[in-house]
N, C-alpha and C positions, 0 to 999 in steps of 0.2 A: 568526616562522617556527613552524609547527606541529611539535611534537616527539613527539606521541602520537596514537593513533587517536581517542581521546576528544576531543582538541583539533580534529582534522580534522572530526569530527562537528559540534562546536559552530560551527565556521567555516561549514559548510554551513547549519546551522540559523539563523544570524544573517545570512545573505545574502538580500536581499529580492527582487531581480529574478529572475524565473522561469528565463530562459535562462542567466543567470549562475550561479544555484544549480545547475542541471542540469549545466553544464560543470564546475563545481567538484566536484560529486559524482563525475563520471566521472574527473576528474583525480586526486582523492584515492583513489579505488578502484584506479586504475592504479598509483599510488605504493605503496599497501598491498601489492598482489599482487606487484609487482616486488621490493619489499623482502623479502617472504616467500620468493620464489624464490632470492634471494641468500643466504638463511640468516641475515640480519641484520634481522629485522622491526622495525617500529616497536613500542614498548611500547604496551599498551592504555591505560595512564594513567588519569587522572581529570580530569574537567572538568564544570562545572555548565551543563547545557543550559538554554535559556530556557523559561519556562512555555509560551510560544507562539512558533513560529518567525516570523522576519521574513517579511513579505509585500509584494508590490508594491501601489501605491496602487489599482490596478484589478486584478481585478474588484471591484465592490461586493459585499460579502458580506451575504446576506439570510437571514432565517429560512426554513427549507425550505418552509414553507407559502406564502411570498411569492415564490418563484422562479417566473417565468412558465412555464406549460405550453405546449409547441408541438408541432404534429403532426410526427412524425418523417418522414413521407412527403414533406414540403415541403422546398425548399432551405434555408429559414431553420430549419426543424426539425432538419435534418441538421447544420447548423452549430451549433445549440444543443447537440445531442447530443455532438458532438466537443468543444465547449467544456467541457461537463460532464466528459468523459473527461480532458481536459487538467488540469482542476482536481483530479480524483481522483489523477492520476499525480503532480502536484506535491506534493500532501499525502503521497503514498506515499514520495516521496524523503525528506521530513522525518521521517515515521514510522520509517523504517528507520535513519536516522542517529540519531534520538532514542533508539531502543532500545539502540543501541551506547553512547551517552554516558550515558544515565540510569541504567543498571543495572550500572555497572562495580563496584559494591560486592558483586555476586553473583559468586562464583567459578564461571566458566564456561570450558569448553575453548575453545581458539583457533578451532576450527571453527565455533563459534557466531558469532564475529566475521566469519570468512570468508563465511559464508552471508549475513549481513545487509549486508555491504559489497557483495557481488555483487548482491543484490537492489536496494540503493540505486542502484547503477550502472545496472541494467536499467530501473528506474523513471525515471531521468534520461533514458535513451535513449527510453523510451516518451513522456515529456512532449515531448521535442524532435520526435519523429515526428509527434505530433498537432498541435503548433504549426505544423509545416511544412504539414500538411494544411489547417489553418485559414487560413494565409496564402495557400495556393494557391486557396482558395475566396473570397478577398477579405476575410477577417476576421483576427482575432488573439486570443490569450489576453488577457482583460481587456475585450474588447468587449461582453460580456454579463455580467449579474449571476451570482453563483455561491452555492452552498450554504454557509452559515456554520457548519454543525454538524460539518464533517469532522474537526475536531480534538478533538471531545468525547470520543471513545474514548481518546485519548492522555491527556487531563486526568483522566478517571475512573480510569485504570489507572497513573497516574504513580508510584505506590508499590507496584505489584504486578506483578512480571514474569510470573507465571503468568497473571494476568488480561489483561495486554497481549497475550501470545501467543494466548490463547483468543479474544479479541475482534477483534484486528486481522487477523492472517493467517487464522485458522481460521473466522472469521465474515465479516468485511467483504471480505477478498480472495477468499474462497471464493464469495461472492455474485457477484463478477466472473466466475467460471467459469460461473455459471448464466446470466448475461444477455448475455455477449459474443457467443455465436453468433447471437442474435437481432439484435444491432447489425450484425454482419457482413452478415447477410441484407438489412437495410435498405439498406446501401450497395451491395450486389451488385445489387439491383433497380434502383438509380439509376445503375449503371455507373461508380461512382467508385472507380477502381482504386487510387489512392494511399491512400485511407482504408481500403479492404479490406486492403491489404498491411500497413498500420500496425496495424490491429486484430488481424490474424492473428499478428503478432509478439507483441503483448501477450498474446493468448490462450495462445500456446504457452509463454511464459515465466512467466506468473502461476501455473501449476501448481506450479512449483518454489518459489515464494514461500509458497504455502499449505503445501507439504510441509515447508519449513523451520520454519514455525510448529508443525506437527504433530510433527515430529521432536523439537524442543527442549522442547515442552510434555510429551511423553511421557517424555523424558529427565529432566526435573525431577521429574515424578511418580514415576518409577522411583527416583530418588535419595531422594525423600521417603518412599517406601513407600506411596504412595496410589494409588487407582484412577483412572486418567486420565479415564475416561468420567464418573464421578461428580463429579470435580473440575471438569471442563469444564462440565457442566450447572449446577453451583452458580455458577460464575464468570460464565457467559453470562447467567444469570438476574439476577445482581447488577449487571452492568455494561452489558449490551446492552439498549437501550430498545425493547421490543416483541418479538414472536415472529419466528422465521425464516420466510421466505416461499418456499414451493414454487412452481413445480416446481424440483427440484434437478438439477444435472448430475451424476448419481451416478457415471458413468464417470470423469469428470475428478476428481471429489472422491476417488474410490478411488485414482486415480493419485497423488494428493497425500497419501494416507495418512489420509483422513477416512472412516471407516466409517459406514453409515447410522444405526446406533444412537447415534452422537454427535449428529446434527443433527435427525433426524425427531422425537424426543420434544420438541424445542423449537419445532416448526413450528406455524403458525397452526391447521392442521387438528387438531392434538393438544391445543390449548389452548382449545377452544370449550366 
């Protein structure tokens, strides 16, 4: 029986099946918030997360260069696009529970844990929504190969909370704000209402996940007495492999607390 939030996190991380992992994420989040409301919350505790989360036998994980490219306008291309989104969302479930378990040695306010538990629950919901879409299209998560590099950011920042916040929510999840409107348009042109509805939920809720990263990154820099923008630039250059890719969704990034002078200096067009 789990007795701390950190142990809950490790239980999710060591669950291999995608739908089981997502259901456990939702259940543990509900337990955490129910206990918080009663005034008798679970302790944060300490637990050792795995270096890599447990994964189902499928999909086959390939080097990004080896993942087949498919035309998004075709039925197979749209299935492949949703499969890629499902893979991202499943990794996001693990990333959010990992930040909870891995950095318990850092003294953080309980609101830090509230935010990432909520984000982990929403990512589990997103994964489930996309899996439902895939199954309605005659496919399933694991039917196609997937990107093997998704966990690299977690490994690179395993000992650096500032770096984890900079790279995962403030770079990788912020990228989702840039590309999701285009994905929604692809499914709108195809008249696929279920996929549109799922992606619109993801688009709306991912803003908050980027905002959690920005909030706690700025909080840590404030506690350290450092300039958040300068620290962000240093950490992204250290841990993120390549330049950031415009066009940027500046409006949604602003909603999430990411000003342009954080990301434009790291963009491809500024590094030529």
